[in-house]
VEXDREN-737633 format. One line per 4 residues: number of its first residue (from 1); their letters; for each residue z, x, y of C-alpha. Coordinates in Angstrom, 2 decimals. Example, Ala and Ser with C-alpha at 12.3 -4.5 7.8 and 13.67 -1.06 7.14 Angstrom:
BEGIN
1> AS> 7.80/12.30/-4.50 ~ 7.14/13.67/-1.06
This chain:
BEGIN
1> MRDL> 74.78/2.26/-82.40 ~ 73.32/3.15/-79.00 ~ 69.60/2.33/-78.75 ~ 68.01/5.41/-77.25
5> KQLV> 64.68/3.59/-76.91 ~ 66.30/1.65/-74.07 ~ 67.19/4.94/-72.37 ~ 64.22/7.19/-73.10
9> KAYD> 61.29/5.31/-71.59 ~ 57.55/5.91/-71.28 ~ 57.76/8.46/-68.47 ~ 61.40/9.45/-68.07
13> VRGV> 65.02/8.92/-69.06 ~ 66.61/6.04/-67.15 ~ 69.78/4.04/-67.75 ~ 73.22/2.90/-66.58
17> VPDQ> 76.04/5.46/-66.43 ~ 78.28/5.54/-68.44 ~ 77.25/2.40/-70.40 ~ 73.97/3.80/-71.72
21> WDES> 74.53/7.52/-71.33 ~ 77.02/10.14/-70.24 ~ 77.62/13.89/-70.18 ~ 77.75/14.25/-73.98
25> LSFA> 74.35/12.63/-74.33 ~ 72.99/14.67/-71.42 ~ 74.14/17.85/-73.19 ~ 72.19/16.76/-76.27
29> LGAA> 69.12/15.90/-74.20 ~ 69.21/19.38/-72.65 ~ 69.38/20.99/-76.08 ~ 66.57/18.80/-77.40
33> FVRV> 64.36/19.44/-74.36 ~ 64.54/23.20/-74.83 ~ 63.82/22.93/-78.55 ~ 60.88/20.56/-78.16
37> VGAS> 59.12/22.45/-75.34 ~ 60.05/25.85/-76.76 ~ 61.44/27.09/-73.46 ~ 63.21/30.40/-72.97
41> AIVV> 64.10/29.39/-69.40 ~ 64.15/26.14/-67.40 ~ 64.95/24.92/-63.89 ~ 67.30/21.96/-63.23
45> GHDM> 67.92/19.98/-60.03 ~ 69.60/16.74/-59.06 ~ 69.81/14.07/-56.37 ~ 72.82/12.75/-54.44
49> RPSS> 74.05/10.11/-56.93 ~ 77.75/10.45/-57.78 ~ 76.96/11.03/-61.46 ~ 74.16/13.55/-60.89
53> PSLS> 76.10/16.85/-60.61 ~ 78.04/16.37/-63.85 ~ 75.06/15.03/-65.80 ~ 72.79/17.85/-64.67
57> RAFA> 75.43/20.49/-65.46 ~ 75.92/19.03/-68.96 ~ 72.15/19.15/-69.50 ~ 72.09/22.76/-68.32
61> LGAA> 74.90/23.67/-70.72 ~ 73.05/22.02/-73.61 ~ 69.89/23.93/-72.72 ~ 71.81/27.21/-72.45
65> ASGA> 73.53/26.57/-75.79 ~ 70.04/26.39/-77.31 ~ 69.12/29.79/-75.92 ~ 67.44/29.00/-72.58
69> DVVE> 68.32/30.64/-69.29 ~ 68.88/27.88/-66.72 ~ 68.09/28.14/-63.01 ~ 70.13/25.48/-61.19
73> IGLC> 68.67/24.57/-57.80 ~ 71.30/21.91/-57.02 ~ 70.54/19.13/-54.56 ~ 66.79/18.59/-54.25
77> STDQ> 64.06/16.00/-54.00 ~ 61.87/15.38/-57.02 ~ 58.91/17.14/-55.44 ~ 61.19/20.07/-54.61
81> LYYA> 61.92/20.31/-58.34 ~ 58.16/20.24/-59.00 ~ 57.78/23.06/-56.49 ~ 60.40/25.08/-58.37
85> SGSL> 58.73/24.36/-61.71 ~ 55.34/25.35/-60.32 ~ 56.33/28.42/-58.34 ~ 58.66/29.78/-61.05
89> DLPG> 56.32/28.65/-63.86 ~ 59.22/27.06/-65.73 ~ 59.82/23.69/-67.41 ~ 62.03/21.49/-65.27
93> AMFT> 64.47/18.60/-65.28 ~ 65.20/16.44/-62.24 ~ 68.26/14.19/-62.36 ~ 67.52/11.02/-60.42
97> ASHN> 67.01/7.30/-60.86 ~ 64.71/7.23/-57.83 ~ 65.04/3.84/-56.13 ~ 67.31/2.20/-58.75
101> PARY> 70.82/1.01/-57.80 ~ 73.75/3.42/-57.77 ~ 74.97/2.72/-61.30 ~ 71.72/4.12/-62.74
105> NGIK> 70.69/7.69/-63.33 ~ 67.84/9.38/-65.13 ~ 65.83/12.53/-65.81 ~ 62.25/13.34/-64.92
109> LCRA> 61.05/16.14/-67.18 ~ 58.11/18.51/-66.85 ~ 56.69/21.55/-68.55 ~ 55.94/24.79/-66.72
113> GASP> 53.70/24.26/-63.72 ~ 55.08/20.73/-63.16 ~ 53.01/19.34/-66.05 ~ 54.52/15.94/-66.94
117> VGQD> 56.50/15.21/-70.09 ~ 55.96/11.60/-71.16 ~ 56.15/9.46/-74.24 ~ 53.12/11.09/-75.86
121> TGLD> 53.79/14.60/-74.59 ~ 57.32/15.29/-75.78 ~ 59.67/12.46/-74.77 ~ 59.44/10.69/-78.12
125> EIRE> 60.17/13.96/-79.93 ~ 63.18/14.59/-77.70 ~ 64.51/11.07/-78.36 ~ 63.98/11.37/-82.12
129> LVES> 65.77/14.71/-82.20 ~ 68.79/13.33/-80.34 ~ 68.80/10.26/-82.61 ~ 68.99/12.58/-85.62
133> WTAA> 72.14/14.14/-84.12 ~ 73.81/10.78/-83.35 ~ 76.41/9.23/-85.68 ~ 77.04/5.52/-86.18
137> DDTV> 79.94/5.64/-83.69 ~ 77.58/7.07/-81.03 ~ 79.10/10.54/-81.12 ~ 76.48/13.25/-80.80
141> TVPA> 76.78/16.59/-82.59 ~ 74.19/19.17/-81.60 ~ 73.53/21.63/-84.45 ~ 74.03/25.21/-83.33
145> LDVE> 71.13/27.62/-83.38 ~ 71.40/31.25/-84.39 ~ 70.44/32.41/-80.91 ~ 72.07/34.19/-78.00
149> PGTL> 73.24/31.55/-75.49 ~ 71.28/31.44/-72.24 ~ 72.67/32.11/-68.79 ~ 73.20/29.81/-65.81
153> SARD> 72.21/30.99/-62.34 ~ 71.89/29.31/-58.95 ~ 68.86/29.47/-56.68 ~ 68.00/27.95/-53.29
157> TLKG> 64.41/26.67/-53.20 ~ 64.47/24.46/-50.10 ~ 62.97/26.97/-47.66 ~ 60.35/28.05/-50.17
161> YAGH> 59.43/24.40/-50.79 ~ 59.10/23.71/-47.05 ~ 57.03/26.84/-46.50 ~ 54.67/25.97/-49.35
165> LLGL> 54.02/22.47/-48.01 ~ 53.52/23.66/-44.44 ~ 50.99/26.19/-45.70 ~ 48.83/23.36/-47.10
169> VDLT> 48.39/21.38/-43.85 ~ 47.18/22.65/-40.49 ~ 49.73/21.37/-37.97 ~ 48.98/23.93/-35.28
173> GIRP> 48.31/22.41/-31.90 ~ 49.38/18.84/-32.71 ~ 50.60/16.85/-29.72 ~ 54.33/16.05/-29.50
177> LKVV> 55.20/12.99/-31.58 ~ 58.28/10.82/-31.80 ~ 58.92/9.97/-35.46 ~ 61.65/7.81/-36.97
181> VDAG> 62.55/8.74/-40.53 ~ 64.57/6.43/-42.78 ~ 65.93/8.51/-45.67 ~ 67.82/5.55/-47.15
185> NGMG> 70.80/7.87/-47.78 ~ 68.55/9.64/-50.28 ~ 67.09/13.11/-50.61 ~ 64.85/12.78/-47.57
189> GHTV> 68.02/13.49/-45.60 ~ 68.14/16.84/-47.38 ~ 64.48/17.88/-47.13 ~ 63.19/16.44/-43.83
193> PTVF> 65.31/18.58/-41.45 ~ 64.04/21.80/-43.05 ~ 60.40/20.76/-43.48 ~ 60.13/19.33/-39.93
197> AGLP> 62.00/22.23/-38.26 ~ 59.76/23.98/-35.74 ~ 57.22/21.17/-35.47 ~ 56.77/19.44/-32.06
201> LDLV> 58.53/16.32/-33.24 ~ 61.20/14.20/-31.60 ~ 62.97/13.20/-34.82 ~ 65.01/9.99/-34.88
205> PLYF> 67.00/10.04/-38.14 ~ 68.11/6.91/-39.97 ~ 70.58/7.12/-42.86 ~ 70.31/10.87/-43.45
209> ELDG> 73.82/11.05/-44.92 ~ 73.49/11.76/-48.65 ~ 75.19/8.83/-50.36 ~ 74.18/7.69/-53.82
213> TFPN> 75.99/4.38/-53.37 ~ 73.29/3.38/-50.82 ~ 75.61/1.74/-48.26 ~ 72.85/0.65/-45.86
217> HEAN> 70.00/-0.60/-48.06 ~ 68.35/0.21/-51.36 ~ 66.26/3.37/-51.20 ~ 63.20/1.40/-52.32
221> PLDP> 60.57/1.12/-49.57 ~ 58.35/-1.00/-51.83 ~ 60.61/-3.92/-50.94 ~ 59.79/-5.03/-47.37
225> ANLV> 63.46/-5.89/-46.81 ~ 64.26/-2.18/-46.94 ~ 61.82/-1.38/-44.12 ~ 63.34/-3.76/-41.55
229> DLQA> 65.70/-1.20/-39.98 ~ 62.94/1.40/-39.70 ~ 60.49/-1.06/-38.16 ~ 63.07/-2.15/-35.59
233> KVTE> 63.94/1.45/-34.67 ~ 60.27/2.41/-34.24 ~ 59.65/-0.37/-31.72 ~ 63.05/0.07/-30.04
237> TGAD> 62.51/3.79/-29.40 ~ 58.78/3.63/-28.67 ~ 58.09/6.01/-31.55 ~ 54.60/7.04/-32.60
241> LGLA> 55.33/6.27/-36.25 ~ 58.01/5.76/-38.86 ~ 58.42/7.27/-42.33 ~ 60.49/5.83/-45.17
245> FDGD> 61.37/7.83/-48.27 ~ 62.70/6.51/-51.56 ~ 65.87/7.81/-53.21 ~ 64.44/11.00/-54.67
249> ADRC> 62.01/11.39/-51.74 ~ 58.86/11.71/-53.82 ~ 57.32/8.58/-52.24 ~ 56.68/8.04/-48.54
253> FVID> 55.83/4.80/-46.72 ~ 54.38/4.75/-43.20 ~ 55.05/2.43/-40.25 ~ 52.75/2.41/-37.23
257> ENGD> 53.75/2.33/-33.55 ~ 53.81/-1.48/-33.57 ~ 56.35/-1.58/-36.37 ~ 53.76/-2.68/-38.91
261> AVSP> 53.61/-1.19/-42.40 ~ 50.50/0.86/-43.12 ~ 49.11/0.10/-46.57 ~ 49.59/2.97/-49.06
265> SAIT> 45.91/2.45/-49.91 ~ 45.03/3.21/-46.28 ~ 47.17/6.35/-46.44 ~ 45.42/7.28/-49.70
269> ALVA> 42.03/6.96/-47.98 ~ 43.18/8.89/-44.90 ~ 44.60/11.79/-46.92 ~ 41.59/11.72/-49.27
273> AREI> 39.27/12.15/-46.28 ~ 41.25/15.18/-45.13 ~ 41.40/16.79/-48.57 ~ 37.69/16.15/-49.15
277> ARAQ> 36.84/17.83/-45.84 ~ 39.03/20.82/-46.69 ~ 37.47/21.18/-50.15 ~ 33.94/20.90/-48.75
281> ADGE> 34.73/23.50/-46.08 ~ 35.74/25.82/-48.92 ~ 32.36/25.31/-50.58 ~ 33.17/22.56/-53.07
285> ANPV> 30.01/20.45/-53.08 ~ 31.33/17.33/-54.78 ~ 35.12/16.97/-54.65 ~ 36.76/14.38/-56.91
289> VIHN> 39.47/11.96/-55.79 ~ 41.53/9.92/-58.25 ~ 42.76/6.42/-57.48 ~ 44.43/3.83/-59.68
293> LITS> 42.86/0.44/-60.25 ~ 45.10/-1.49/-57.83 ~ 44.34/0.62/-54.78 ~ 42.12/-1.05/-52.21
297> HTVP> 38.36/-0.87/-52.73 ~ 38.42/0.89/-49.37 ~ 39.50/4.07/-51.17 ~ 36.42/4.58/-53.38
301> EVVR> 34.18/3.40/-50.53 ~ 35.56/6.07/-48.18 ~ 35.35/8.74/-50.86 ~ 31.67/7.97/-51.55
305> ELGA> 30.84/7.78/-47.84 ~ 32.18/11.32/-47.46 ~ 29.99/12.70/-50.24 ~ 32.71/12.92/-52.87
309> TPVR> 33.30/11.20/-56.21 ~ 36.02/8.58/-56.80 ~ 37.47/8.27/-60.31 ~ 39.46/5.16/-61.27
313> TRVG> 42.45/5.32/-63.62 ~ 45.24/3.21/-65.01 ~ 48.47/2.79/-63.06 ~ 51.02/5.53/-63.80
317> HSFI> 51.59/9.17/-62.92 ~ 50.75/10.48/-66.40 ~ 47.27/8.94/-66.23 ~ 46.68/10.24/-62.69
321> KQEM> 47.81/13.77/-63.54 ~ 45.80/13.88/-66.77 ~ 42.65/12.72/-65.00 ~ 43.22/15.23/-62.21
325> ATTG> 43.45/18.01/-64.78 ~ 40.32/16.81/-66.58 ~ 38.19/16.41/-63.45 ~ 39.66/19.11/-61.23
329> AVFG> 40.33/16.44/-58.60 ~ 41.50/17.64/-55.21 ~ 43.71/14.59/-54.60 ~ 44.99/11.41/-56.22
333> GEHS> 46.67/8.32/-54.80 ~ 48.40/5.20/-56.05 ~ 49.09/1.98/-54.19 ~ 52.79/2.51/-54.94
337> AHYY> 52.73/5.42/-52.42 ~ 52.61/8.24/-54.95 ~ 50.27/10.98/-53.71 ~ 49.09/13.86/-55.92
341> FRDF> 47.65/17.18/-54.76 ~ 45.73/19.80/-56.69 ~ 47.34/22.50/-54.57 ~ 50.78/21.17/-55.51
345> WRAD> 50.30/21.63/-59.25 ~ 48.72/18.14/-59.44 ~ 52.22/16.73/-58.86 ~ 53.16/13.95/-56.47
349> TGML> 54.76/14.67/-53.12 ~ 55.34/12.08/-50.43 ~ 56.35/14.82/-48.02 ~ 52.94/16.48/-48.14
353> AALH> 51.29/13.10/-47.54 ~ 53.58/12.60/-44.54 ~ 52.54/15.98/-43.14 ~ 48.88/14.95/-43.47
357> VLAA> 49.61/11.77/-41.49 ~ 51.37/13.78/-38.78 ~ 48.44/16.20/-38.59 ~ 45.83/13.43/-38.47
361> LGHQ> 47.75/11.59/-35.75 ~ 48.70/14.67/-33.77 ~ 45.23/16.19/-33.59 ~ 43.78/13.21/-31.69
365> DQPL> 44.95/10.77/-29.01 ~ 44.67/7.34/-30.67 ~ 47.78/5.50/-31.85 ~ 48.32/5.29/-35.59
369> SALT> 47.26/1.63/-35.76 ~ 43.84/2.53/-34.35 ~ 43.52/5.65/-36.51 ~ 44.11/3.72/-39.75
373> TQYD> 41.90/0.70/-38.95 ~ 38.90/2.35/-40.60 ~ 40.91/2.66/-43.82 ~ 42.10/-0.96/-43.93
377> RYSA> 38.98/-3.06/-44.52 ~ 40.16/-5.94/-46.69 ~ 42.89/-8.56/-47.06 ~ 45.37/-7.79/-49.84
381> SGEI> 48.13/-9.79/-51.49 ~ 50.37/-6.88/-52.36 ~ 51.91/-6.82/-55.82 ~ 53.42/-10.19/-56.85
385> NSTV> 55.64/-10.38/-59.94 ~ 56.00/-13.50/-62.07 ~ 58.40/-13.95/-64.98 ~ 56.21/-15.01/-67.90
389> TDQH> 57.38/-15.23/-71.50 ~ 53.94/-15.32/-73.14 ~ 52.05/-12.77/-71.07 ~ 49.02/-12.72/-73.35
393> AATT> 48.54/-16.47/-73.18 ~ 48.89/-16.51/-69.40 ~ 46.40/-13.67/-69.01 ~ 43.94/-15.43/-71.32
397> KVRT> 44.26/-18.56/-69.21 ~ 43.22/-16.63/-66.09 ~ 40.32/-14.95/-67.89 ~ 39.10/-18.30/-69.20
401> HYAD> 39.35/-19.90/-65.76 ~ 36.95/-17.35/-64.28 ~ 34.73/-16.99/-67.35 ~ 31.92/-19.05/-65.81
405> HPHA> 32.00/-17.37/-62.39 ~ 28.37/-16.30/-61.87 ~ 29.13/-12.84/-60.47 ~ 32.43/-11.92/-62.14
409> QVDT> 32.76/-8.60/-63.91 ~ 35.68/-8.18/-66.31 ~ 37.36/-5.01/-67.55 ~ 40.59/-4.32/-69.42
413> LDGL> 41.32/-0.69/-68.52 ~ 44.84/-1.70/-67.47 ~ 45.58/-5.39/-67.94 ~ 42.87/-7.80/-66.77
417> TITT> 40.65/-6.92/-63.81 ~ 38.09/-9.42/-62.50 ~ 35.71/-8.22/-59.79 ~ 33.20/-10.21/-57.74
421> PTWW> 31.17/-9.27/-54.64 ~ 33.84/-10.76/-52.31 ~ 37.16/-10.38/-54.17 ~ 38.93/-8.76/-57.09
425> LNLR> 42.18/-9.34/-58.97 ~ 44.24/-7.36/-61.42 ~ 46.87/-8.89/-63.71 ~ 49.04/-6.42/-65.61
429> ASNT> 52.02/-6.85/-67.90 ~ 55.16/-4.84/-67.19 ~ 56.06/-2.26/-69.86 ~ 59.78/-3.01/-69.63
433> EPLL> 60.25/-6.61/-68.45 ~ 58.75/-10.07/-69.15 ~ 56.72/-9.85/-65.95 ~ 53.08/-10.18/-64.99
437> RLNV> 52.09/-8.19/-61.90 ~ 49.29/-9.65/-59.78 ~ 47.23/-7.87/-57.13 ~ 44.41/-9.59/-55.23
441> EADT> 42.07/-8.22/-52.57 ~ 39.27/-10.05/-50.74 ~ 36.93/-9.71/-47.80 ~ 38.77/-12.45/-45.86
445> PTTM> 42.38/-13.66/-45.73 ~ 41.27/-17.17/-46.71 ~ 39.53/-15.99/-49.88 ~ 42.47/-13.78/-50.82
449> TTIR> 44.93/-16.65/-50.38 ~ 42.77/-18.99/-52.48 ~ 42.44/-16.55/-55.39 ~ 46.11/-15.54/-55.21
453> DTVL> 47.40/-19.11/-55.26 ~ 45.00/-20.17/-58.00 ~ 46.10/-17.34/-60.30 ~ 49.80/-17.86/-59.60
457> TLIR> 49.46/-21.56/-60.42 ~ 47.70/-20.70/-63.70 ~ 50.29/-18.20/-64.90 ~ 53.39/-20.05/-63.69
461> T> 52.57/-23.47/-65.21
């Protein structure tokens, strides 16, 4: 029997098509989603993967069969789906597997107002309901409800999405900029032309053709190998900056004029500074900014220097969004290049972060490398993954090794974090794989290298 726990994960649905799921299962997931969230209407969108149109239509039919009216917005980025959910005040379903290879697909679900649906906020209930409808031979029979079937209608939200984002950033009077954008054959190729239209930008497009087989490179800018083409094009064309979007275009990575990657922590600090200033100008005395525990210590330092309050959370969008709701935070950032905005229903949008970078760069004369120097104060390892069978034992070994350090502070908010006056490390176990993820930051490259290599030796031997 199919193991739905391998498909329905902590934050979304994600699996191989058709091995792990297909249209019949998507129909059932649509019916279960409507019943669990109690929706009378929902909005559904999808990315450019070959399996996305049929899977999203099956989901819509399952939702309609359970009595919900379905607004289909067709091709969209994930943050465009969040815009639709927020502006229409409807629960939503986005069909995408983000940066995963072509054989994968998935669903990101939200309640009305783009509020996330995760393991503890409905996903487990949806999975359990579908399991109750699944026979031993993996056939799924959705029990009919005594309700009038819902309707399916189409709606174009791209221009509304672009207009909403452009209304949140002041781009008036920016100097002309040459920008290279690598869409990775993902949804950035769909959204960028509309959002950037009318701005004084000389746009150099890379891989804007929508192609869910990813013929040029994986749409995963976290892997430096997938930034090589963008970096080369920036230096070749003398561009002011480069932007790289992942497959569903909810994350954005930035390249400076020298072809060097700008740390997502530096972008977090830059955008935080702008959002703090905007909130303070509107009379908010003490704005709050959320950051996860593997962002650079530069982020909370900048936030405090600007008279605002940094709040540290675990890694993961559900923790960020929950903390933003609790604190009323104006902005939140993760080192994985997810950026969350209070004025965007606390949802993440890489496009809005990109517009902030364009505004910051365009309203002054320095190159991007000089502009971001103030937000890049330390030496960082980046995230390093190690395959470790006994993750607990390896983590204990690291904790024991530093137990006698005279100035070490230890916390276990998310994995193991050890902080000293000159360096910090975080060691976290993956939720889905036998991996330990290491991040190290220090005041000098030499110290960072020493701590990094010491920890890797401890956990790999």
